[in-house]
C-alpha positions in Angstrom: 0.0 0.0 0.0 1.4 3.4 -0.9 1.8 6.1 1.7 -0.4 9.1 1.1 1.1 12.3 -0.3 1.3 14.4 2.8 1.5 17.6 0.8 -2.1 17.1 -0.3 -3.3 17.0 3.3 -4.5 20.0 5.3 -1.7 21.7 7.2 -2.9 20.5 10.6 -2.6 16.9 9.5 0.8 17.5 8.0 1.9 19.0 11.4 0.4 16.1 13.3 2.5 13.6 11.4 5.6 15.8 11.8 4.9 16.2 15.6 4.8 12.4 15.8 8.2 12.0 14.2 6.9 11.3 10.7 6.8 7.6 11.6 5.4 5.4 8.9 2.4 4.4 11.0 1.3 8.0 11.3 2.0 8.7 7.6 -0.1 5.7 6.6 -2.9 6.7 9.0 -3.5 9.8 7.0 -5.4 7.6 4.5 -8.1 8.2 7.2 -7.9 12.0 7.6 -11.1 12.3 9.6 -10.3 9.6 12.2 -6.5 9.9 12.4 -6.5 12.9 14.8 -8.6 11.0 17.3 -6.5 7.9 17.0 -3.4 10.0 17.5 -4.9 11.6 20.6 -5.9 8.2 22.1 -2.4 6.8 21.3 -0.7 9.7 23.0 -2.9 9.3 26.1 -2.1 5.5 26.2 1.6 6.2 26.1 1.8 9.4 28.2 -1.0 9.2 30.8 -1.4 5.5 31.3 -1.5 4.5 35.0 0.3 1.2 34.3 4.0 1.1 35.1 5.8 1.7 31.8 7.3 -1.8 31.8 3.9 -3.5 32.1 2.4 -1.3 29.5 5.2 -2.1 27.0 5.0 -5.8 27.9 1.3 -5.9 27.0 1.9 -3.9 23.8 4.7 -6.1 22.6 2.6 -9.2 23.3 -0.2 -7.9 21.2 2.2 -7.1 18.4 3.7 -10.6 18.6 0.3 -12.4 18.6 -0.8 -10.3 15.7 2.4 -10.8 13.8 2.8 -7.0 13.5 6.6 -6.6 12.9 6.3 -2.8 12.8 4.7 -2.8 16.3 7.2 -5.3 17.7 10.2 -3.4 16.3 9.2 0.0 17.8 7.8 -1.3 21.1 10.6 -3.7 21.9 13.0 -0.7 21.6 10.7 1.2 23.9 10.4 -1.7 26.3 14.2 -1.9 26.7 14.4 1.9 27.3 12.0 1.6 30.2 13.9 -1.4 31.7 12.2 -4.5 30.4 14.7 -7.3 30.1 15.4 -10.2 27.7 13.4 -12.7 29.7 10.3 -10.5 29.7 10.6 -9.8 26.0 11.1 -13.5 25.3 8.0 -14.2 27.3 6.1 -11.6 25.2 7.2 -13.5 22.1 6.1 -16.9 23.2 3.4 -16.2 25.8 5.2 -18.5 28.3 5.5 -16.6 31.6 8.2 -19.0 32.9 9.9 -17.4 35.9 8.7 -13.8 35.3 7.9 -11.7 38.4 4.2 -12.2 39.3 3.0 -8.8 38.0 4.6 -9.3 34.6 3.3 -12.9 34.4 -0.2 -11.7 35.3 -0.2 -8.9 32.7 1.0 -11.3 29.9 -1.6 -13.9 30.9 -4.4 -11.3 31.0 -3.3 -9.9 27.6 -3.6 -13.4 26.1 -7.0 -13.9 27.7 -8.2 -10.6 26.3 -6.9 -11.4 22.9 -8.5 -14.9 22.9 -11.7 -14.3 24.8 -12.3 -10.5 24.5 -13.0 -10.2 28.2 -11.8 -11.2 31.7 -13.9 -13.1 34.1 -14.1 -12.3 37.8 -11.3 -14.7 38.8 -9.0 -13.3 36.2 -9.8 -9.7 37.3 -9.2 -10.7 40.9 -5.8 -12.2 39.9 -4.8 -8.9 38.3 -6.2 -6.8 41.1 -3.7 -8.5 43.4 -1.0 -6.4 41.5 -2.9 -3.6 39.9 -5.4 -0.9 40.9 -8.8 -0.8 39.2 -7.5 2.3 37.3 -4.5 0.2 36.1 -6.7 -2.7 35.1 -8.9 -0.4 33.1 -5.8 1.1 31.4 -4.5 -2.4 30.6 -7.8 -3.4 28.9 -7.8 -0.1 26.9 -4.2 -0.5 26.0 -4.6 -4.1 24.7 -7.7 -3.1 22.7 -6.1 0.0 21.2 -3.0 -2.0 20.1 -5.3 -4.7 18.5 -6.7 -1.9 16.4 -3.2 -0.5 15.5 -1.9 -4.0 14.7 -4.9 -4.6 12.4 -4.1 -1.3 10.7 -0.4 -2.0 10.4 -1.0 -5.5 8.9 -3.7 -4.4 6.5 -1.8 -1.5 5.1 1.6 -3.4 5.3 3.3 -0.5 7.1 7.0 -1.0 7.0 9.7 0.0 9.5 11.1 3.4 8.5 14.4 2.1 7.1 12.7 -0.5 4.9 11.2 0.0 1.4 7.4 0.4 1.2 
């Protein structure tokens, strides 16, 4: 899929792409000029105002990317995960879904992410398991984060968004 010609977009959309580092996902998103601003706003909120600890947020995002086979998402968020302190063992678990010997909060978040991806909900026992480590606010943010990145991975895969240094 070709990237849209940004010069044909309204100035505010051109500026939005530039403000987000001109990453390919944001460039491609401009095929939906009416929805893109809202998606960008929600994405910013998930990354900047999320009550989850950064490591747990990134762990869930990388797992969604792995399950969806979204190489672009995995590429960018594994880098981000390392920057916030997520280690090799946690990233390997995000790849396989096997929680192994991860600390309990990381294991619970990975397990919950998989349950949300497979069943689209968490039952009472699953919520209670998470609430041993998370606040209700953090649980809500986890569910929103997983759902948002499902949407983004669907978009990335459908539009075949490439990593910035790869050909389109």
